[in-house]
C-alpha positions as CSV (number, residue, x, y, z in Angstrom):
1,M,15.4,118.6,78.9
2,A,15.1,116.9,82.3
3,P,15.2,119.1,85.3
4,V,18.4,119.4,87.2
5,S,18.3,118.4,90.8
6,D,20.6,119.7,93.6
7,S,20.1,116.4,95.5
8,P,23.1,114.0,95.5
9,A,22.7,110.9,93.4
10,P,22.0,107.8,95.5
11,S,25.1,105.8,96.2
12,A,25.6,102.3,95.0
13,P,24.8,99.6,97.7
14,F,27.9,98.6,99.8
15,S,28.9,95.2,98.4
16,G,31.2,93.9,101.1
17,A,33.3,94.7,104.2
18,V,36.8,96.1,103.9
19,S,39.4,93.6,105.2
20,P,41.6,94.8,108.0
21,P,45.3,95.0,107.3
22,R,47.0,91.6,107.5
23,P,49.3,91.3,110.6
24,P,52.9,90.6,109.7
25,R,54.2,87.1,110.0
26,F,57.4,86.5,112.1
27,L,59.8,83.6,112.0
28,V,62.3,83.8,114.9
29,V,65.3,81.6,114.1
30,G,67.3,80.7,117.3
31,I,65.7,80.5,120.8
32,G,68.5,81.5,123.1
33,G,68.3,84.3,125.6
34,I,67.4,87.1,123.1
35,G,65.3,84.9,120.8
36,G,63.4,83.4,123.8
37,I,62.5,86.8,125.3
38,L,61.6,88.2,121.8
39,S,59.4,85.2,120.9
40,A,57.6,85.3,124.3
41,S,57.0,89.0,123.9
42,L,55.6,88.7,120.4
43,I,53.4,85.8,121.5
44,H,52.2,87.8,124.5
45,Q,50.9,90.6,122.1
46,D,49.2,88.0,119.9
47,A,51.6,88.5,117.0
48,D,51.7,85.8,114.2
49,V,55.0,84.3,115.2
50,L,56.7,80.9,114.7
51,P,59.7,80.3,117.0
52,L,62.3,77.9,115.6
53,T,65.1,76.1,117.4
54,R,67.4,73.2,116.6
55,N,67.7,72.4,120.3
56,G,65.3,69.6,121.1
57,L,65.6,70.1,124.8
58,V,64.5,73.7,124.4
59,A,61.5,72.8,122.2
60,D,60.4,70.0,124.6
61,A,60.7,72.4,127.6
62,I,58.6,75.0,125.9
63,E,56.1,72.4,124.8
64,A,55.7,71.3,128.4
65,S,55.9,74.6,130.3
66,G,55.8,77.5,127.9
67,F,58.3,80.3,127.7
68,V,59.3,80.9,131.3
69,T,60.6,84.5,131.6
70,R,62.4,86.0,134.5
71,G,64.3,89.2,135.4
72,E,63.7,92.7,134.1
73,S,60.1,93.4,133.1
74,S,59.3,89.7,133.3
75,L,56.2,88.4,131.5
76,G,56.0,85.3,133.7
77,V,55.0,82.2,131.8
78,I,53.9,82.6,128.2
79,R,52.2,79.6,126.7
80,G,53.5,78.8,123.2
81,K,55.3,76.4,121.1
82,A,58.8,76.3,119.6
83,F,59.3,74.2,116.4
84,G,62.3,72.0,115.6
85,S,61.7,72.5,111.9
86,L,59.3,74.3,109.7
87,P,56.1,72.6,108.6
88,K,56.2,71.3,105.0
89,K,53.6,73.8,103.9
90,V,54.2,77.2,105.5
91,E,53.1,80.6,104.4
92,P,56.0,83.1,103.7
93,F,57.1,85.5,106.4
94,D,57.3,89.3,106.4
95,F,60.1,89.3,108.9
96,I,62.6,86.5,109.5
97,V,64.4,87.4,112.7
98,L,67.9,85.9,112.9
99,A,68.6,85.3,116.6
100,T,71.3,82.7,116.3
101,Q,74.9,83.3,117.4
102,P,77.0,85.0,114.7
103,P,78.8,81.8,113.5
104,Q,75.4,80.4,112.5
105,V,73.9,83.5,110.9
106,E,74.9,82.9,107.3
107,E,73.7,79.4,107.3
108,A,70.4,80.5,108.9
109,A,70.0,83.2,106.2
110,R,70.6,80.8,103.3
111,T,68.4,78.1,104.8
112,H,65.4,80.3,105.3
113,A,65.7,82.8,102.4
114,E,63.1,80.9,100.4
115,H,60.5,81.5,103.1
116,L,60.8,85.3,102.9
117,R,57.7,87.0,101.5
118,E,58.3,89.2,98.4
119,G,59.3,92.5,99.9
120,G,60.0,91.0,103.3
121,S,63.1,91.5,105.4
122,M,65.6,89.5,107.4
123,V,66.1,91.2,110.8
124,V,69.7,90.8,112.0
125,L,70.1,90.8,115.8
126,Q,73.7,89.6,116.0
127,N,76.5,91.6,117.3
128,G,79.3,92.4,114.9
129,L,78.7,93.4,111.3
130,C,76.5,90.6,110.3
131,E,74.1,92.7,108.2
132,L,76.8,92.9,105.5
133,R,77.1,89.1,105.5
134,V,73.3,88.6,105.3
135,A,73.1,91.2,102.5
136,D,75.4,89.1,100.4
137,I,72.9,86.3,100.6
138,V,69.5,88.0,100.2
139,G,70.4,91.4,99.0
140,P,70.7,94.6,101.0
141,E,67.1,95.7,100.3
142,H,66.0,92.6,102.3
143,V,68.0,93.4,105.4
144,I,67.1,95.3,108.5
145,G,69.7,95.7,111.2
146,A,68.4,95.7,114.8
147,V,71.0,96.7,117.4
148,V,70.0,95.2,120.7
149,A,70.5,97.4,123.8
150,W,69.4,94.8,126.4
151,G,70.7,91.5,127.7
152,A,69.2,88.1,128.3
153,S,70.3,84.5,129.0
154,M,68.7,81.1,128.8
155,I,69.6,79.8,132.2
156,E,68.1,76.4,131.5
157,P,66.1,74.9,128.6
158,G,62.9,77.1,128.1
159,V,63.8,79.5,131.0
160,F,64.9,82.9,129.8
161,E,66.2,85.6,132.1
162,R,66.3,89.2,131.0
163,T,69.4,90.7,132.6
164,S,69.0,94.4,131.7
165,A,66.5,96.8,130.4
166,G,66.7,98.5,127.0
167,G,65.3,98.5,123.5
168,F,66.5,98.5,119.9
169,T,68.0,100.7,117.2
170,I,66.8,99.6,113.7
171,G,67.7,100.7,110.2
172,R,68.6,99.8,106.7
173,L,72.1,99.6,105.3
174,D,71.4,102.4,102.8
175,G,69.8,104.7,105.4
176,S,66.4,104.6,103.9
177,L,63.2,104.7,105.9
178,D,60.1,102.7,104.8
179,P,56.8,101.3,106.2
180,A,58.4,97.9,107.0
181,L,60.7,99.7,109.6
182,S,57.6,101.3,111.2
183,T,55.8,98.0,111.3
184,L,58.8,96.2,112.9
185,A,59.2,99.1,115.4
186,M,55.6,98.8,116.5
187,N,56.0,95.1,117.2
188,L,59.3,95.4,119.0
189,E,58.0,98.2,121.3
190,A,56.5,95.5,123.6
191,I,60.1,94.6,124.5
192,G,61.6,98.1,124.8
193,P,61.9,101.5,123.1
194,V,62.7,101.4,119.5
195,D,64.8,104.1,117.7
196,T,65.0,104.3,113.9
197,T,68.4,105.4,112.4
198,R,69.6,106.5,109.0
199,N,73.2,105.6,110.1
200,L,72.9,101.8,110.9
201,L,76.6,101.1,110.4
202,G,77.5,104.0,112.8
203,A,75.2,102.4,115.5
204,R,76.5,98.9,114.7
205,W,80.2,99.9,115.0
206,S,79.5,101.7,118.3
207,K,77.8,98.5,119.7
208,L,80.7,96.5,118.2
209,A,83.1,98.5,120.3
210,I,81.1,97.8,123.5
211,N,80.8,94.1,122.7
212,C,84.4,93.6,121.9
213,A,85.2,94.9,125.4
214,I,82.4,93.4,127.4
215,S,82.0,90.0,125.8
216,A,85.7,89.3,125.3
217,L,86.7,90.4,128.8
218,G,83.8,88.4,130.3
219,T,85.0,85.3,128.3
220,V,88.6,85.5,129.5
221,G,87.7,86.7,133.0
222,G,85.0,84.2,133.5
223,D,82.7,86.4,135.5
224,R,79.7,88.8,135.2
225,L,80.3,92.3,134.1
226,G,79.7,94.0,137.5
227,V,82.4,91.9,139.2
228,L,85.0,92.5,136.4
229,M,84.5,96.2,136.1
230,R,85.4,96.8,139.8
231,R,89.0,96.1,138.8
232,R,91.0,99.0,137.4
233,F,93.1,96.9,135.0
234,V,89.9,95.4,133.5
235,R,88.6,99.0,132.9
236,R,91.9,99.9,131.3
237,L,91.7,97.0,129.0
238,A,88.1,97.9,128.1
239,L,89.2,101.5,127.2
240,E,92.1,100.1,125.0
241,I,89.8,97.7,123.2
242,M,87.2,100.4,122.5
243,S,89.9,102.8,121.4
244,E,91.2,100.4,118.8
245,V,87.6,99.7,117.5
246,T,87.0,103.4,117.3
247,A,90.2,104.0,115.3
248,V,89.4,101.3,112.8
249,A,85.8,102.6,112.3
250,Q,87.1,106.2,111.8
251,A,89.7,105.0,109.3
252,G,86.9,103.3,107.4
253,G,84.9,106.5,107.2
254,V,82.2,105.5,109.7
255,T,80.5,108.2,111.8
256,L,79.9,106.6,115.2
257,E,76.6,106.9,116.9
258,K,76.2,107.3,120.7
259,V,75.3,104.0,122.4
260,S,71.8,104.3,123.9
261,G,72.0,108.0,123.1
262,T,74.7,108.7,125.8
263,L,77.9,106.6,125.5
264,D,80.2,108.6,123.2
265,L,82.9,106.3,121.7
266,P,85.2,109.1,120.4
267,W,85.1,110.7,123.8
268,L,86.0,107.4,125.5
269,Q,88.9,106.9,123.0
270,L,92.3,107.2,124.8
271,T,94.4,110.2,123.9
272,D,98.1,109.8,123.3
273,A,98.7,111.4,126.8
274,E,96.3,109.0,128.5
275,R,97.9,106.0,126.8
276,G,101.3,106.9,128.5
277,A,99.9,108.2,131.8
278,T,100.9,106.4,134.9
279,L,98.6,108.3,137.2
280,G,95.0,109.1,136.7
281,S,94.5,112.3,134.8
282,P,91.1,114.1,135.1
283,G,90.1,112.6,131.7
284,L,91.1,109.1,132.7
285,V,89.3,109.4,136.0
286,A,86.1,110.4,134.2
287,K,86.4,107.5,131.7
288,H,87.0,105.0,134.5
289,S,84.0,106.4,136.4
290,L,81.8,105.9,133.3
291,L,82.8,102.3,133.0
292,L,82.2,101.7,136.6
293,A,78.6,103.0,136.1
294,V,78.2,100.8,133.0
295,G,79.4,97.8,135.1
296,T,76.9,98.7,137.8
297,R,74.0,99.0,135.4
298,Y,74.7,95.8,133.5
299,R,76.2,94.0,136.5
300,R,74.4,90.7,135.8
301,L,75.5,90.5,132.2
302,R,77.4,87.4,131.4
303,S,79.3,86.9,128.1
304,S,77.4,85.0,125.4
305,M,80.8,83.8,124.1
306,L,81.6,82.2,127.4
307,R,78.2,80.5,127.4
308,A,78.8,79.2,123.9
309,I,82.2,77.7,124.9
310,E,80.6,76.0,128.0
311,R,78.1,74.4,125.7
312,G,80.8,73.2,123.3
313,R,80.0,75.7,120.6
314,P,82.4,78.0,118.7
315,P,82.6,81.4,120.2
316,A,81.8,84.5,118.1
317,V,85.2,86.1,118.7
318,D,86.1,86.2,115.0
319,F,82.9,88.2,114.3
320,L,83.8,90.7,117.1
321,N,87.4,91.3,118.0
322,G,88.6,89.3,114.9
323,E,86.5,91.5,112.6
324,V,88.2,94.5,114.1
325,V,91.7,93.0,113.6
326,T,91.0,92.0,110.0
327,R,89.6,95.4,109.1
328,G,92.4,97.1,110.9
329,E,95.0,95.2,108.9
330,R,93.2,96.3,105.7
331,L,93.2,100.0,106.8
332,G,96.6,100.1,108.4
333,V,95.4,100.5,111.9
334,T,97.1,98.4,114.6
335,T,94.8,96.5,117.1
336,P,97.1,94.6,119.4
337,I,94.7,94.3,122.3
338,N,91.9,92.9,120.2
339,A,94.3,90.5,118.5
340,A,95.5,89.2,121.9
341,L,92.0,88.7,123.1
342,Q,91.1,86.8,119.9
343,R,94.0,84.4,120.4
344,E,93.2,84.0,124.1
345,I,89.6,83.2,123.5
346,H,90.5,80.6,120.9
347,A,92.9,79.0,123.4
348,I,90.1,78.9,126.0
349,A,87.7,77.3,123.5
350,D,90.4,74.7,122.6
351,G,90.8,73.8,126.2
352,K,94.4,75.2,126.4
353,R,93.5,78.0,128.8
354,R,91.0,78.5,131.5
355,S,88.6,81.5,132.0
356,S,89.5,83.3,135.2
357,I,90.4,86.7,136.5
358,D,94.0,85.5,136.8
359,T,94.1,84.6,133.1
360,L,92.8,88.1,132.3
361,E,95.4,89.8,134.5
362,Q,98.1,87.8,132.8
363,L,96.9,89.0,129.4
364,F,96.9,92.5,130.7
365,K,100.5,92.3,131.8
366,A,101.6,90.6,128.6
367,T,100.2,93.4,126.5
368,R,101.9,96.3,128.4
């Protein structure tokens, strides 16, 4: 019998290096304010990203001068390229970030679904409830919602101004958590703090309430948020809009999340007593004060729907206020203020009305 040794057996020679994890590939579809800042930030951190835009002026400007960023936490000029179309041979993407306006989101999802890597996800940035629309195209397991808590504008082709600080809330429609969410969060952290939620629809409905107020009022009023919120009747309209959205969400069984961890929509919802109050009750004073603070913080925010109208594009009102009106009708919840704003914004888009504070005040008086 051979002697037994306590020494370990020699290990087999190391045959090759272990490959580092492959970085995720990003396709950013739509290079407006949000898409431009996001693309620049991803490029700045050496991510594998392909920005895609249909706007030839934007692509040419970026080709010549890079992504020019201004405003909050500006990165300055980030050298990069934006493509007008995908190359004929392109590797699939782990994340396809949909940064178009809501009216274009379904077309973007259908067009680029074939370029999604197996197990990859489309990241929905749009305001409204667009995750549900994209899920009908690629399946809910391939959808990540990203609620954007910051603002940006493209003030000229290739020049992107970040108008407010903030980050993202990301999650799946079914509330599950998975490694893809963690990977996405790590890449988005360069832009702002990222929270992961198991209640995506609750976060999305809360943001919808804010957007229905801010974007619609900015479109009809024709000015930035800080200017509009100084007027009491505008704040009153904002409270009525958000109250209607909250009522529809609650009727649909949605548990609303606080916006940015602080803004509580059920608390902002007008009570029956406050709806009929002619003088400021303590509750109303507190709610108006909060909206004044919001207007101050996001004072430079300008409605993306108004920008779309100015560029001859359809506004997203049917995805915001219109979505609330449609769902309210199904659930038996009346939404007269959101319905009036939807009609008014279509009239402005059709050239029948003009955005101005006077137009907004006329709408306020007509809905009393």
